[in-house]
N, C-alpha and C positions, 0 to 999 in steps of 0.2 A: 813304923811311925817315925822312929828316929831318923831313918834314911830320908823320908819325905820332908821332915823338918830341916834336915841339913841342906837339902836342895833349895828350900825356900830361903834359908839364910844366905845361901850362895848367890842366888839370883837377886835377892834384895841388895846384897852388897855390891853386885855389879851395877844395878840400877842407880844406887846412890853415887857410886864412883863416876858413872856416866854423867849424871846430873852435875856433879861438881866440876868435871872436866868441861862440860858444855857451858857452865856459868863462867868459868875462867876464860874460855874462848870468846864468849860474848863480850866480856869486858876488855879483851885485848884489841889492839889496833891492827886493822888490815887495810890493804889496798885491793880494790875489786872493781871490775868493769860491769856496769849495769845498764841495760837498755831502758831508756825513758821515753815517754810519748813525745812526738813532735806535733806542735799545735800552732796554727795560724789564727790570729785574732784581728778584729777591727778591719775586716774586709769591707770595701766600700758598699753602701746600701745598694741593693739591686744587682750586685755582682757576685760571682762565685769563682772559686779556684778551679782551673781546668788543667793544671799541670800535675804530673805525677810527683807526689811528695813522699818522703820516707815516713812510715808510720812511727818508727822509733829511731833514736840515735844512741850510740854507745858513749857512755861517760865514765871516766875513771874517778872513783871516789876513794877518799881515805877517811876511815872512821872506825869506831869500835863495832863489834859484831852485831850488837843490838840495833844500832843505827842503820847499818847496812841491810839488815833484814827488814827494817821498817821501810827503807827506800825501795827495796825490791818488791815488797808485798803489801805494804799498808799505807805509806805516806803518799800525799799528793805531790809528786815530783814530776816536772815536765819541762821540756824546752819550748818556750813560748816566743813566737815571732810576731811582733806587733807591726802591722802594715801601716798604721797611722804615722809612723816615723819616716815613711818613704813617699816620695811624690809619685813615682811610677812603679810598675811591677819590678821588684828587685831581683837580683841574683846574688846570693850571699854564700859565704864560706862559714858554716856554723862553728867551726873550731875557733874562729876569731871573735866569737860573741858569747863568751862564758857567762856574761851578765844576763843572758836570756834564760838561764836555767832558774826555774822557780822552785824554791824549797820552803817547807814549813818554817815558821819563826822559831828561833832558839834551837835550831838543829845543829849539833856540834859535828860538822863534817867539813872536809876540805875537798874541793874540786881540783883534781890534778890535771885533767885533760879531757877535751871532747875528742874522742877517738873516731871521728867521722871526717874523712879526708876528701870528700867530694863537694862540689858546689851544689846549691839548691836554687833552681830557677822558679820563681813564682810567676805564674801567668793567670790573669783573671779575665773573665768575659762577662758581658751583660747577660743576665738571666731573663728568660721569657717563660710565660705559661701558655699552654696550648691544650685544646681539647682533642683527644686522640681516640678513635674508635677501637673497640675490643674485638679481636678476631679469634673465635674458639678454634682450638686444634684438638679435636676429639675423634677417635675412631668409633663409628656408629654403624650398626647393621640391624636390619629388621628380620623377623621370622618370615618364612615363606607365606605368601598371601597378604603381606602387609607392606606399606610404603611410608617413607618419611617425607612429609610435605612441608614446604615453606622454609626450610633451612632452620638455623638457630634463631630463637628469639632471646636476645641477650639483655639482661637487666643488671645494672645500668649498661647501656650500649656503648658508653664512652667514659673516659676519666680525664682528669686534669693532670698534666705533668709539667714539671719545671725543668728546664734544660738550658745550657748555653745557647746563645743565638746562632752559633755556627752549626748546631746540630738540629735546629728546629725544622728545617725544610726536609731533611731526610727521615724525620720521625713521623711516619704516616699511619702506623697501627701498633697495637699492643697485642701480642699473641698470648692466649691463656689456655691452659691445658686442664684435662680431667681424666679420670680413669676411663678406659674404653667401655662401651656398653654394646651388648650383642643380643640378637634374637628378640627385639622389642615387639610387643603386640599392643601396647597402649602408650599414651602420652607419657613423656619422661622428662625430668629436669635434673641437671647435674650442676654441681658447684665448681666454678672455675678458679684456677690459681694462675695469676699472671706470671709469665716467664721472666726470669731476671733480665735486666737490660745488659746488653753487651758493653755499653759505656757506663762507667760508674758515676758519671756526672749528671745522669738523668735520674730524676726522682719523681715518683708518682704520689699524688695525694692519697691518703689512706681511704679505703673503701671497706665498709663492713662485710659485704658479701657480693660476689658476682655470680650470677646464675645464667644458664642457657637452657631454654625449654625446647622440646621437640614435639611436633604434632605427628602422631603415628596413626595412620588410617588403614582400614581394610582396602586391599587393591581392587579397583573396579575398572570396567571397560565399557565404552559406548561408541556409537557411530554418529558422526555429525554429517548431515547431508546438505546439499545445495549451498555450499560455501562459494562465494564469488572468487574467480581468478583475477588477480590484480596485474595489469600490464603497466610496467614502469619504464621510465627513461625513453619515452617516445619523442622523436623530434617534432617540433611545432608544425612542420609542414607535412607530417605523415598522419593519416587517419587509419588506424589498424585496430582489429579486434582479435580475440582468442576464441576458438571453437574447439570443444564446447566451453561455455563461459562459467561453468560451475564445476565443483568436484565434491566428492564425499571422502571421508577419512575416518579410520578407526583410531581412537585415542585411549590411553590407559593412564590412570593415576589413582589417588585416593578417592573413595566414593563421595565424601563430603566435598572435596575439591572439585570433582567433576560436576556435581550437582549445581554448583555456583559458577561454573566456568562460562564466561560470555562467548558466544559463537564467533564474534569478531576478533577474539584473541588468537584464533587459529587462522593463519594467513597462507595463501598459496600465491606465489609471486613468479611472474615471468619477466625477465629483464630484456627488453627489446634491443638495447644497445649491445648487450653481451651476446645475444643470439645472432645478431648481424655480424659481429666480429668473428664469431666461431663458424658462421655460415652453416648453421644446422638446419636441416629440413624440418625436423620436429623440435619445437622449443621444449626446454626442460622446466618443469614446475618445481620451484624451491619452496619447501614447507618451513614455516616459522611457527613454533609453538612456545607457550610459556614454560618457565622452569618447572621441573617435576612432572612434565607430561611427556609420555612416549607415544609415538604414532606408527601406524602401519596401514597397509592395504588402501592406498589412494586409488579412487575410481573417478574418472577413467585413467588409464595409464598413458594415453597419448593425447597430444593437443596439436592445434594447427594455428599458425598466424595467418590472418587474412588481411591484406592491404585493400582497403575500400577505395581510397583515392590517394594520389600523390601529386601535390601542387608543384608547379614549376615557379621558382622565385623570379 
């Protein structure tokens, strides 16, 4: 017990000595370099800063330890550049403007030097707002026997962004990500997170939540028959037909999607001008189907162009 008590007295003595030393140090005067925030105020209405500015600048202060601790961790101290005093975008040497340092009132401190030895160029641009569509970037797969139909249904499908006018034209979409989803067998919705902009001068209006819904359907298959063959790009002085004039095709997609699929959304096209330029004996049927539809087994497999008459101009 006596040994434990001796240890307690020892450590207590060390603690008291440290506190006394620390107090003496806090009341002593020191010279110290502290990084303070760099701030630009009174930017013209409707404009924004588009040049790279330092976040902080180093300043050499002379003060007692308590004041220096306050400047570094607690006081509102900053270098404040007021653009209202300039007619055009300025280029300044911060070390020449010690008066721009803002300190709390009645702070007993001496500013010895601004230790920032580069110039700061301020460049501003007119800001514009723009409605930009959201593009999901999500890895999605369905279980065997199922298909994803219709792509993403995004809500909201676009957001308002503010950016410098020089960036507005190239800002065409906002990509948003979510965790990948695999082996889907039913409708699914994910929450999207917009990807950070590469340019820090682009800002998006806050949105509570962005979602992307997916329509997952059982995979179905059907045969569409007696679809017309369309002959296009026929010269006005040519009267031509295709034989046979119809075709059948096997298509595959979601069962609900196929049930509502209009027959005229499946097109079989022969380009007269292309066939003539390639001098093909048997014209080629080009199949055009909606998104999310796969096709196979076109019947018949061969067609023929028949010229009924050719007028001489």
